[in-house]
N, C-alpha and C positions, 0 to 999 in steps of 0.2 A: 202391306207394310214393307218398307225397303229393307234390304239386308243390313244396312248400317243401324237402323232403328231397332231392328230385331236383335242384333248383337248387343246393343246397349241395354235393351230390356233384359236380356238373359244375364248380362254382367251385373246389372243392378239387383236382379232377383237373387243371383248367386251370392252377391255381397251381403244382402240382407239376411237370407235364410240359410246359406251354406258358404260362409266366408272361409278364406284361407286361414291356415294355422297362425300366421303372424298377425292377421287382423283380429282373430279371436284373442290372442295374447294381449294385444294393445288395448282392446276393449275391456278385458278383465283388469288390466293395469290401471286404466283410467277410472274404472269403477272403484278399485281399491283406494286410489288417491283421493277421489271425491269423498269416499266414506271416512278416510282419515282426516281430511280437511273439515268435514262436518263435525266429527268428534272433537277435534281441536277447537273449533269455533264454539261448540257448546261448553267445553271444559273451561277455556280461558275467557270466554265472553259472557258466560251465564250471568254473573253478577252485574256487569255493566248493562246488559239488556234489562235485567230486573229493575235496576236503578232508574233507567230511562222510563220504564213503564210506571214506576212508583211516583215519579216526580209530579205527574198530573193528578195523582190521588192524595198526595200528602197535604194534610191540613196545616196551614201556616198560622202561627200565633200572631195576634194583633199587637201593636206597640203598647207598652205599659206606661203608666204614669211614673215619672222619675221622682225618687225620694232623695237622690244624691244632690247635695249642695256644695259648690266649690269652697274649699277652705281658705281662710284669710291668713293662715299661718305662713311664715316666710321660709320654712324649712323645705329641703329638697323633696320632691314627690317620690314616694316609695310604691312598690308593686307587691300586692299579695299574690303569691303563686300557689295554686292548688294542683296537686298531682292526683290524677284519677287512674287507677290501675285495677285490673283483674276483677271486674264486676261479675263475670260468669252468669249473666242474666239468663234465666231459663233453667238453671240447675236446681235440683231439689235435694235437700239434706233433711232427713227425718231425725227427730230427737233420739229415738231408740237406737238408731244406727251409730250414734256417736256418744252413747251413754249420757245424753243430756248436755254435752259440751257445746252444742250449737244446734241451729235449725236454719233452713234457708229455702225460700221460694220467691216468686216474683213480687208478691205482696210485701214480704219482709224486705226485699231489695229496695222497693220504692219508699218504704218507711225509713229505711236507713239513709237513702238519698235526701229525704226531707230533713232528717236530723243533721246530716252533714251540711246541707245548705244553710240551715238556721245557725249552726255553729260558726261557719265561715263568715256570715254576715255579722254575727255578734262579735266575733274576734276582730273583724275589721273596724267596727264602730268603737271598740275599746282602744285599739291602736291609734285611732284618729285623735285621741286626746293628747297624744304626744307627737304624732307624725301626720304628714299629709299622705293619704293613701287613695288616690283617685282611680287606680287601675287594678284589675284582676286579670291574671294570666293563668290559663289552665293548660296543663300538659297531660295529654292522654297517652298512655303507653299500652293500649290494646288489651286483648282478651276480654272484650266487652260482653260477649255472650258465651254460653256453655259450649255450643257447637255440637257436632256429631262425629268427632274424630275417632271415638272408640265405640264399640258395640254397647258397652255399659251405659254411655251417655245417650245413645239412641233409644234405649228402652226405659231410661229413668228420667229424662228431661221432662219438664212440665209441658212443653209444646215443641213442635218442630222448629228447625233452624230459621226458616223464613219468618215465622211468627216471633221468634226470639229477637231477630234483628230489627224488625219493625217496631216492636214494643220497646226495645232498648233504645232505639233511636228517638222515640217520643219521650222516653224517660230522661234521656240526656238533654233533649231540647227543653223539657220542662224545668230541669235544674238550671240551665242557662237563663231562661226567662225569669226564674226566681231571683237570680243575681242581678239581672238587668237594671232594676230601679235604683240599686245601691252603689253603682260605680259609674264614673264618667265614661270609661272605655273597658271593654272585655275582649281579650284576644284568646282564642282557643286553638291549640295545635294538637291535632289528633293523628297519631301513628296508627296504621291499620294492619301492618304485617305482624302476625302473631302465630301461635300454634293452635289455639282453640277455635279460631274463626275460619281456619283454612277450609277449602273445599276439596283438597286433595288428601289422600291418606298419608303421604309423606310430606314433610315441610318443603315449601316451595319458595325459592329465592327470587328468581326472575318472575315479575308480575305477581308475586305473592301478596302484595298489598292490595291489588285490584281483585284478584280471584279469592276473595275473602269476605265473609259476612261482616267483618268489622268495617269494611268500606261502605256497606249498605247502612250500617248504624250511623256512621259519620255523615253520610250524604243526607239521611233523613233528619238528623239533628240540625245540620246546616240549613236545609230547606225550611225546617220548622221555625227557625229564628230569623229568616231572611228579611223580614220587615222591621226587625229591631235594629235601628241604625247604629247603636253603640256596641254591637256584638260583631266580631269578625271571626269566622271559622276557617282555619287552614287545614286541609286534609293532606297528609303525607303518606301516600300509598307506596312506601318503599321501606327498606330494612331499618333506616335510621333517619333522623332529622335534626339539624343543628338550629337551635332556637335561641335567639338573643333576648335576654331580659335584663335591662340595665347593663351593669358591667359583666354580668354572667353570660356565658355561652354554653347552653346545655345540649349535650349530645343525647337525644332521646331515642330509645328503642325498647322493644318489649322485654327482652332478656333471655328468651329461650335459646339464643345464640351462644350463651355462656355455658360451658359444661359445668354441671353441678353434681355434687355427691355429699351426703351426710350433712344436710343443712345449708347455711349460707356459704357459697363458694368464694371465700375471701381471696384465695389465690387466683381463681379464675377471673374474678372481677378486676383485680389488680393487673393481671396479665392482659385483659381486654383493654384497660387504660393504656398500658405500654404499647400494645399493638396499634391502637388508634393514634397514639401520639407519634409513633414512628411513621405511620402512613401519612400523617398530615404535616410532618416536619417540613419547614420551608414554605408552607402555604398559609399565610396569615388569615386568609378568608375562611380557612377550614379548621382553625384552632378551636379548642373547646376548653372550658374551665372545669367542667364536671359532667359525669355521665348520669343519666336519669333513666331508670328502668323498673320493671315490676317482675312478674312471673313467679317469684319465690314466695309471695304472700306474706312476707315479713318485712316491715318498714325498717330502714336503717339509714342513718345519716353519717357519711364519712367525708373525708377531705376531698376525695376525687370522685365519689359516686353516691347517689341517693337511691335507695330502694323504696318502692311503694308497697303498701299492704294490699289486702283483698277485701272486697265488699262481702264476699260469701263466707269467709272464715273457714273453720275446720270442716272438711267433708268426710264421708265415710272412708275414702282412701287414705286421707291424712291420719284419721283416727286408727285405722288398721296398721299404719306404719309407726304409731306412737307419737305423731306430731300434733301440735295444737297451736292455733293462732287465732286470736280474737279478730273479728271483722274490724278493719280500720283503713283509713286513708290518711294522707299527710298534706300539710301546707307549710309555707314559710314566707317570710318577707324579704324583699331585695331593696337595699338602699342604693341610690345612684352612685355613691362614692365608696361606701364601706362593704357593699355586697350583702350576703345572706345574714339573716338573724331571725330568731324566734321560730325555730323548726318545731312543729307540733304533730304528734300522732293522735288522730281523732278516732276514738273508739265509738263505733256506731252500732 
């Protein structure tokens, strides 16, 4: 062996088994960065990977036979708006924990969704005696599942978060298919950034709508109804979404962004309206007529904001704090010229 080859062999051996201090440092640094990158990829990309894997396994509903018939009335077509908020699917509330003021589990949740669906269809048919109502527009303001953001939820939920998300997605898809035969068109706008569906311990703003079980719920529901041509599902994986319904422009978000204390934060909500108005000042395409949110589990209709109720109702924590709210969701109608009318709180 030549001296040159021998020297290279010695250098390679030394580099591999007895490297210099700077080489050792760089190798350790590279290992640290690779570990951080892998952790970040798992943290922020976990839900997206799950969704891609689920898409091939999701059962799609077949098209339904339409019961809707176009109206011959000459009045302007109105839209029935349904606000879905705070389902907390997967949570469990036992009667004795709330002194009989409520009870909740997945079976009760699905029964309440059936009751809600029947009520919305019946209400629409009643309004069609005086108005043309070809459209249903659904606004979803998140907290679709119970999640696992607290230890108490981890040990009391009916099943783990992935199961909650999958079953809730199918439940939402089933509700949409229930509506499908009775409307010419159905548009669904689902916000996914919330507090209960998050995968991080602290609320996440950047990519919080993707790194969230609510995103999985929305994707499964969308895939489930993909063959139904009169349903369009829009997923908003961001803090808020501006949704146009006739003359109304709804700024939809979950509501955990508003600081609350001692019940409905009237001042906090009005302050949020003012902040959003100032931020959007001079931008006609960003203007809104009303805020729509949930989170507080109590439905309320105001001039500048609508709050949605919860499907779960009073839980053990609420009861311990002396609060009580019956399970309910809300809906209203939008006239193309006159705007909102007939706001209804649906007790389910």
